[in-house]
C-alpha positions as CSV (number, residue, x, y, z in Angstrom):
1,M,-20.2,5.1,27.3
2,N,-17.6,4.4,29.3
3,R,-15.9,7.0,32.1
4,A,-12.8,7.6,30.0
5,I,-14.9,8.5,27.0
6,A,-17.3,10.3,28.9
7,C,-14.5,12.7,30.8
8,R,-13.0,13.3,27.6
9,R,-16.3,14.4,26.1
10,I,-16.5,16.9,28.7
11,I,-12.9,18.5,27.9
12,M,-13.8,18.6,24.4
13,E,-17.4,20.5,25.2
14,K,-15.8,22.7,28.1
15,C,-13.5,24.4,25.0
16,T,-13.8,28.2,24.8
17,S,-11.7,29.1,21.8
18,L,-10.4,27.4,18.4
19,K,-7.0,27.0,20.1
20,E,-8.6,25.0,22.9
21,L,-10.6,22.7,20.5
22,I,-7.4,22.1,18.0
23,L,-5.8,21.3,21.2
24,A,-8.2,18.8,22.5
25,L,-8.5,17.2,19.1
26,Q,-4.5,17.1,19.2
27,C,-4.4,15.3,22.4
28,D,-7.0,12.9,21.3
29,V,-5.3,12.2,18.1
30,K,-2.0,11.7,19.5
31,S,-3.2,9.3,22.3
32,D,-5.8,7.3,19.8
33,K,-8.7,8.6,22.0
34,L,-10.3,10.2,19.2
35,T,-14.1,8.9,18.9
36,T,-17.5,9.2,17.0
37,Q,-18.6,10.8,20.3
38,S,-15.7,13.4,20.4
39,L,-16.1,14.1,17.0
40,E,-19.6,15.0,17.7
41,S,-18.8,17.2,20.4
42,A,-15.8,19.0,18.1
43,I,-18.6,19.7,15.6
44,E,-21.1,21.3,18.0
45,N,-18.2,23.1,19.8
46,L,-16.8,24.4,16.4
47,L,-20.2,26.1,15.6
48,K,-20.6,27.7,19.4
49,I,-17.0,28.8,19.1
50,T,-16.6,30.3,15.1
51,G,-20.3,29.7,13.9
52,Q,-18.8,27.5,11.2
53,E,-20.7,23.9,10.5
54,Y,-21.1,21.6,7.6
55,D,-23.3,23.4,5.0
56,Y,-25.7,20.7,4.3
57,D,-27.7,23.1,2.0
58,S,-24.9,23.6,-0.3
59,F,-23.2,20.1,0.1
60,P,-26.0,17.6,0.8
61,I,-25.3,14.1,1.6
62,L,-24.2,12.4,-1.5
63,Q,-26.4,8.9,-1.7
64,N,-25.6,6.1,-4.0
65,T,-22.7,7.7,-6.0
66,S,-21.5,4.5,-7.3
67,S,-24.5,4.0,-9.5
68,F,-24.2,7.7,-11.2
69,E,-24.2,7.6,-15.2
70,G,-22.7,10.9,-16.3
71,S,-21.9,9.9,-19.8
72,P,-22.0,13.1,-21.7
73,E,-22.5,13.2,-25.5
74,N,-21.5,16.1,-27.4
75,T,-24.2,18.3,-26.6
76,P,-26.3,18.3,-22.9
77,A,-28.6,16.1,-22.1
78,T,-30.3,16.9,-19.2
79,L,-31.0,20.2,-17.0
80,A,-27.7,19.8,-14.9
81,E,-25.9,19.2,-17.9
82,A,-27.3,22.2,-19.4
83,L,-26.5,24.4,-16.6
84,L,-22.7,23.3,-16.5
85,W,-22.6,24.2,-20.1
86,K,-23.9,27.7,-19.3
87,M,-21.3,28.3,-17.0
88,G,-18.7,27.3,-19.4
89,R,-17.9,23.9,-17.4
90,W,-18.8,21.6,-20.2
91,K,-15.3,20.6,-21.2
92,A,-14.4,20.2,-17.2
93,Y,-17.4,18.3,-16.8
94,K,-16.6,16.0,-19.6
95,A,-13.3,15.0,-18.1
96,F,-14.8,14.6,-14.8
97,A,-17.0,12.0,-16.2
98,K,-14.4,10.4,-17.8
99,N,-12.4,10.1,-14.5
100,F,-15.2,8.9,-12.9
101,H,-15.7,5.8,-14.9
102,D,-11.9,5.2,-14.9
103,Q,-11.9,2.1,-12.4
104,K,-8.3,2.2,-12.2
105,L,-8.1,6.2,-11.8
106,K,-5.3,7.7,-9.8
107,V,-5.3,11.2,-8.3
108,T,-3.0,13.5,-10.6
109,A,-2.8,17.1,-12.2
110,E,-4.5,15.9,-15.2
111,G,-8.2,16.9,-14.8
112,G,-7.5,18.7,-11.7
113,V,-6.6,16.9,-8.3
114,V,-9.4,18.0,-6.3
115,F,-11.6,16.9,-9.2
116,S,-10.3,13.9,-9.8
117,A,-10.2,13.0,-5.7
118,F,-13.9,13.6,-5.9
119,A,-14.4,11.3,-8.7
120,K,-12.7,8.4,-6.8
121,H,-15.0,9.5,-3.7
122,L,-18.3,9.0,-5.7
123,Q,-16.6,5.8,-7.1
124,N,-16.5,4.6,-3.4
125,N,-17.1,7.3,-0.9
126,N,-14.4,5.0,1.6
127,N,-12.2,7.2,-0.5
128,P,-12.3,10.7,1.5
129,I,-13.6,14.2,-0.1
130,Y,-10.1,16.2,-0.6
131,D,-10.0,20.0,-0.8
132,Q,-7.9,22.9,0.8
133,H,-10.1,22.8,4.0
134,A,-10.0,19.2,4.7
135,L,-6.2,19.4,4.2
136,R,-5.6,22.7,6.2
137,A,-7.6,20.9,9.2
138,L,-5.9,17.6,9.2
139,W,-2.5,19.4,8.9
140,A,-3.7,21.3,12.4
141,I,-4.4,18.1,14.2
142,C,-2.3,15.6,13.4
143,N,1.7,15.1,12.7
144,F,3.2,15.7,9.6
145,T,7.1,15.4,8.5
146,E,9.2,18.7,7.4
147,D,8.7,17.7,4.1
148,E,5.1,16.8,4.2
149,Q,4.4,20.4,5.7
150,N,6.6,22.2,3.1
151,R,4.6,20.9,0.4
152,F,1.7,21.8,2.1
153,K,2.7,25.1,2.2
154,K,3.5,25.4,-1.8
155,L,0.0,24.2,-2.2
156,L,-1.8,26.6,0.4
157,F,0.4,29.6,0.3
158,N,1.2,32.2,-2.5
159,N,4.9,33.4,-2.9
160,A,3.5,36.4,-0.2
161,E,2.5,33.7,2.2
162,K,-1.1,34.7,2.4
163,W,-3.7,31.6,1.9
164,K,-4.7,31.2,-1.6
165,N,-8.3,31.5,-2.7
166,A,-7.9,27.7,-3.6
167,G,-5.1,25.1,-3.2
168,S,-2.8,25.1,-6.5
169,G,0.1,23.1,-7.7
170,D,-0.6,19.7,-6.6
171,D,0.7,16.9,-8.7
172,G,-1.0,14.8,-6.4
173,S,1.2,14.0,-3.9
174,C,-0.6,16.1,-1.5
175,Y,-3.4,14.0,-2.0
176,N,-1.6,11.0,-1.4
177,I,-0.2,12.1,1.6
178,F,-3.8,13.3,3.0
179,V,-5.2,10.1,2.5
180,S,-2.5,8.0,3.9
181,H,-2.7,10.2,7.1
182,L,-6.4,10.0,7.2
183,R,-7.0,6.4,6.8
184,E,-4.5,5.7,9.3
185,L,-6.4,8.2,11.6
186,C,-9.4,6.4,10.9
187,T,-8.2,2.5,10.9
188,K,-6.5,3.1,14.4
189,Q,-9.1,5.0,16.2
190,D,-12.3,3.1,14.2
191,L,-13.8,6.3,12.8
192,C,-16.0,6.7,9.8
193,S,-14.3,8.9,7.0
194,Q,-17.5,10.5,6.1
195,K,-18.3,11.5,9.8
196,L,-14.6,13.2,9.9
197,D,-15.6,14.7,6.5
198,R,-18.3,17.0,8.6
199,L,-15.7,18.3,11.0
200,L,-12.6,18.8,8.5
201,M,-14.7,21.1,6.0
202,P,-15.8,23.7,8.7
203,L,-12.4,23.4,10.8
204,G,-10.1,24.3,7.9
205,K,-12.6,27.2,6.8
206,S,-12.1,28.3,10.6
207,I,-8.7,28.1,10.7
208,K,-8.4,30.3,7.8
209,D,-10.4,32.5,8.8
210,Y,-8.5,32.9,12.1
211,T,-5.1,33.1,10.8
212,K,-5.8,35.6,7.7
213,N,-3.6,38.4,8.9
214,K,-4.8,41.9,8.9
215,E,-2.0,43.8,10.3
216,G,0.1,43.8,6.9
217,E,3.4,43.3,8.1
218,K,3.2,40.1,9.1
219,T,1.8,37.0,6.7
220,D,-1.1,34.4,6.9
221,L,1.8,31.7,7.2
222,T,3.5,33.3,10.1
223,D,0.5,33.9,11.9
224,Y,-0.4,30.2,11.1
225,D,3.0,28.6,12.2
226,R,2.3,30.5,15.3
227,F,-1.1,29.4,15.7
228,V,-0.3,25.5,15.4
229,D,2.7,25.7,17.5
230,L,0.7,27.3,20.4
231,C,-1.8,24.8,20.2
232,S,0.5,21.7,19.7
233,T,1.5,19.6,22.6
234,P,5.0,18.5,23.1
235,K,6.1,16.0,20.4
């Protein structure tokens, strides 16, 4: 490890608040200094600061996903399919399986953007996992245009400017913006997108929890905007 990387890792490890951690990540992104080592430090530090970490019990590492079959007939044929049937998700599962087998799949609102994006990830794990938490985290550490941010706000906040339980209303454009920025970040800084996934999910959850306004007269969006402004370095 060279001295510059070692110094930046020390800075990352010294963060004592979520704001400091995001500021350090923003600085690394802006200066093209985000490395696998600094990602690991951020993951460790996030756990110390917020208690949040990637949930390997609920979401174990996916392996050999491109070889999955998932071609449901008209009735469940496996124990997993029977559970989906019982949960009332049989139609959703069949649509998901159809997307998985579509090698020309485009992520659109049809079949659900998040599930379509996940089908693409299973086809090729170089396609990132996309959800509200990953988008929120990337939004906090990267620079986006005003138009892109407005699209994110419609996706993640309701009319009362409170965080939605899950993102909704995406026609695929927010996904495309997310993928474009994430791929640029990984390419410029030679990062593995799967490693970045391990940070984005818990970081996005932490940001949502931190900016949920409990005072009544303000909104989650107001607190989030203030939070990002305080973290952000000058453009």
